[in-house]
ZAZAGU-742435 format. One record per atom (N, C-alpha, C): x, y, z; residue in three letters. Coordinates in pm, whole numbers, plus 50000, padded with zeros to 5 digits. Example, Ala and Ser with C-alpha at 12.3 -4.5 7.8 and 13.67 -1.06 7.14 Angstrom:
! ZAZAGU-742435
513194943150780ala512304955050780ala513204967050780ala512854977550708ser513674989450714ser512905000350787ser
! end
This chain:
! ZAZAGU-742435
251097585829018thr250107586828918thr249977602228864thr249457603228743asp249357617128694asp248447625428791asp247407620028848glu246537629028930glu247367633029049glu248177623729119phe249017628829234phe249907639229192phe250587638129077glu251537647429030glu250877661028995glu249657660328941lys248867673128908lys248487680129027lys248147672729136lys247647679229260lys248977685029321lys250157678029316val251367684229383val251727696929307val251567697529177ile251847710729103ile250787722029144ile249537718429162thr248687728329206thr248987733429351thr249227724829432ile249507727829581ile250867734429587ile251787731329507ser253047738229506ser252867752829450ser251997754829359asp251837768129303asp251037776629406asp250137770729476asn249507777229592asn250547781329687asn251257774029720leu252337776329829leu253627784129782leu253677785629655lys254857792329589lys256167784429626lys256147772129613ile257267763429636ile257427754629510ile258557750029484asp258937742029371asp258337729629391asp257517723129296pro256917709829316pro257847699229330pro259177700829263asn260167690629265asn260757690129413asn260687701729487his261227701229623his260187693129714his258927695729682leu257867688729758leu257877672829734leu258117669429602met258147655529577met259497649329632met260637656229628ala261767651529690ala261637649229850ala260947657829917ile260747656830057ile259797644730074ile258607643530004met257777632530026met258457619429998met259357619729889his260087605829868his261007603929982his261727612630035phe262677610330142phe261837606130270phe260777612830305glu259987610630422glu259447596630421glu258927591830294thr258387578530301thr259227567330253thr260467570930240gly261477559730206gly261247556130059gly260727564629983gly260407562529831gly259157556829807gly258297554329898thr256977546629878thr255837557829841thr255877570029878phe254847578829858phe253577573129923phe253637567230019ser252427560230077ser251927568830211ser250577570930199ala249877578430303ala249967571230429ala250057558630434ser250067551130567ser251497546630607ser252567551330547lys253977549430584lys254247554530728lys254447545430819arg254847549930956arg256227547630999arg256817556131070asn258207555131101asn258367549631247asn259477548631298ser259747542031435ser259157548731549ser259027562931521ile258417570831642ile256887573731625ile256307567531515gly254917568631522gly254387578931424gly255417585831335ala254837597431239ala254377588131134ala253347596531055ile252757589230952ile252597596930824ile252697591530709gly252297597130584gly253347602330507gly252937610730403leu253667616930307leu254857626130349leu254577632630473ile255587641330526ile255737637230670ile255337625730711gln255597619130847gln255047627730946gln253707629630944phe252997639231039phe253227632131178phe253407641131284leu253397636331419leu252007640131476leu251677633631597pro250317637331651pro250087651831662pro250967660331735pro250777673831751pro250437681431618pro251167678231513ala251027685431390ala249637681731335ala249337669331352ala247957664331295ala246737671031375ala246877672031497glu245957678931578glu245947694431552glu247037700731519asp246947714731467asp246177716931342asp246187704831265leu245437705131130leu243917700631141leu243627697231263gly242177693131283gly241937678331263gly242977669831265thr242867655631244thr243717648231343thr243797634131297thr244727626531391thr245607619331296thr246647612731338ile247557605031256ile246877592131215ile245867586831295asn244987576531259asn244157578631125asn243517589431133lys242747594031025lys243607596130900lys244807602930916leu245677605630806leu246017592430737leu246427582130835ser246837567130778ser245877560930694ser244597564930702met243437558030638met243097565130505met243847576730481met243497584230363met244247578830244met243777582130119thr244477579830004thr245687591529995thr246597588229918glu247767598829900glu247077611129844glu246147610629752ile245477622629707ile244827630729818ile244087622829892glu243407630230002glu244257636930118glu245497629030138gln246387635530226gln247217646030175gln247317648430055leu248017659530006leu247237672530044leu245917671430075asp245267683730131asp245957687730265asp246187677830350tyr246817680430486tyr248227684730463tyr248897680130357val250237684230329val250207699030300val249257702030217glu249167717230175glu248857725530308glu247897721130389lys247507728530500lys248747729630605lys249457719130609tyr250647718230698tyr251717729930653tyr251847730530525phe252937739230477phe252367754630480phe251137756330464gln250447768830475gln250777774830626gln250397764430712met250657767330855met252127774030890met253067766330831arg254457768030856arg254907782730777arg254317784730664ile254637795930593ile254107808230676ile252967807930731lys252387817930828lys253297820830936lys253867809530997gln254757812131107gln256107815831078gln256697811830971tyr258207813330947tyr258427820230810tyr257407823030724gly257667830530602gly257897819330486gly258267825830365pro258387817030243pro259317806130249pro258907795130195leu259747783030196leu260317782530053leu261197791630013asp261817793929878asp262897785829849asp263447778829937thr264547768629900thr264137754429936thr264827745429887ile264597730829934ile265007729730073ile265977736830123glu266307736230267glu265297739930355glu264787752430319asn263617757730412asn262267749130398asn262007743430291ala260777735830267ala261087721730350ala262157716630344tyr262407704130423tyr262527706730575tyr263027718130611leu263057721630752leu261727723330811leu260997728330732ala259327729530763ala258887716930810ala259247705430760val258837691830792val259647687030918val260937687330901leu261887682131007leu261947690031133leu262047702131115phe262467711131246phe262067725231212phe260957728931209pro260667742631163pro261277754231231pro261717753031350lys262467764431412lys263747766731345lys264267756431259gly265547760131191gly265407765031064gly264247769131015ile263917774430883ile264687787330871ile264727796730974asn265447809430955asn266897809030987asn267427796630999thr268907795731024thr269557800230898thr270467810530922lys271087817430791lys272277810730762lys273017804030862ile274397797530823ile274227781930825ile274547776430709asp274517762330689asp275077753030797asp276117758930840ser276987751430943ser276707753831089ser275657761931113glu275057764731237glu274137753231288glu274397746331403pro273657735931471pro272187739531479pro271437731731435ile269847734131459ile269277723231562ile270047712231564ile269557703331676ile270747696931732ile270847695631872thr272027690631933thr271737679432011thr272877670432047lys272667658532132lys272177662332255lys271197654232305gly270477657132434gly269157661532408gly268797665932295asp267457670532244asp266897658532187asp265557657732228ile264757646332170ile264667645132021ile264737656131948tyr264797657431814tyr266177650331756tyr267127652631837tyr268527646731792tyr268437630931792tyr267837626031892asp267787611231910asp266867605531800asp265857612631759gln264837608431658gln265457609731516gln266547618531503asn267137621031367asn268647619531377asn269167609731456ile270617608731473ile271317604331345ile270527599231253gly271177595031118gly271527607431029gly270897618731074leu271377631430989leu272557637831032leu273107634331154asp274397639631202asp275427631931130asp275807637831007leu276557630030913leu278147628930963leu278587638831035asn279907637531092asn280057633531225asn278817629031296lys278737624331431lys279367631231535lys279217644131521asp279857653831620asp278757658131736asp277567651231720gly276517655631833gly275767667931791gly275877672431674lys275167685331637lys274737682431480lys273357684531457ile272787683631316ile272717698531283ile273597701431181thr273637715731112thr272437715131008thr272097727230957lys271187730330854lys271707721130723lys272947723130699ala273527716630590ala273327700530598ala273617695830715glu273527681130732glu271997677030748glu271097684730796ala269767680530813ala269167679930675ala269557687830576thr268967689630440thr269727682430336thr270887677830367lys271627670930253lys271027658430190lys270427649930264leu269917637130201leu268557640730120leu267767650130159val266807653430076val267097659829951val268257668829962lys268757674329849lys269337665029750lys269907655229808asp270477644929726asp269247637329639asp268207635329705arg267057629029640arg266597638829528arg266587650629556tyr266117661829443tyr266967660229335tyr268417660329358asn269387661129262asn269357647929170asn269067636029241gln268897623829167gln267787624429072gln266597630529124gly265397631029039gly265587640328918gly266287651128948ile266477660528838ile267507654228745ile268487647028778ser269347642228681ser268797630528589ser267657624928646ser267027615728568ser266097619928466ser265797633928476leu264867639028375leu265547641328243leu264757640328128lys265247643527998lys265527658027983lys264687665028034val264817679228024val265317685628157val266537693428153gln267127698028263gln266327710928321gln266307715028440pro265607726828493pro266047739228423pro267377740828381ser267767753528319ser267067756328178ser266617745528123thr265957746027986thr264577747327976thr263877747728100val262427747628101val261967760328148val261027766828072lys260417778328112lys259787778528243lys259937788828348lys259297788628459lys257787791728446lys256987785028524val255587788628516val255217792528658val254777804128689gly254517808228816gly255837808328908gly255837800829003cys257037799729097cys257927788329059cys257357778928988cys258057767228974cys258297761628819cys259247752528804asn259507746628684asn258597733628677asn257287736228648val256297724728660val256587713428560val257287717028448lys257417706228356lys258567697028399lys259227701228513asn260317692328555asn259917683628684asn258687682728713ile258227675328844ile258907662928829ile259557657928953val260107645828965val259087635328982val259257627028868pro258027615628868pro258317607429010pro257177602929065his257227597129192his257757581929193his257737578429062gly258207564629050gly259707562928992gly260377575128983glu261577575728923glu262747581328993glu262557584329126ile263727589329199ile264617578529245ile
! end
């Protein structure tokens, strides 16, 4: 909805991240539904698939998050990203913004081919589908490829391409990926 997209733009401006990155992340994490109640196989919930410890860090629970509207849950998405920015610094790329959701310790990984999650780690088992070459290691490049693909699909569907739109603040707000069109 327009209200959802406007709120994403406001949040993104507050966080100094591209709203298209945030939209692509939420699209990927919810399987394209943008549903606040979307639950995955390990019990994560919502727009960025909050796990119980993250929800607790934000002063809520995954059950409460699952009962929120998408607009209401965006407040917690913003709080979550604020927490990660305080911990790890700016999320100035789609890779770092997505790693803030998937595996925050990987944010500062400088080399795309460096493993951030390896076989034997609980996070590996939960995200085995990201090990694109099936070598037992998920690199920064592998971890972020699918969400980057969603971003690129969304941008390519726009009538106005990013290079032709004036930047407003940190972001190309005119290019926000419509959440029904990725």
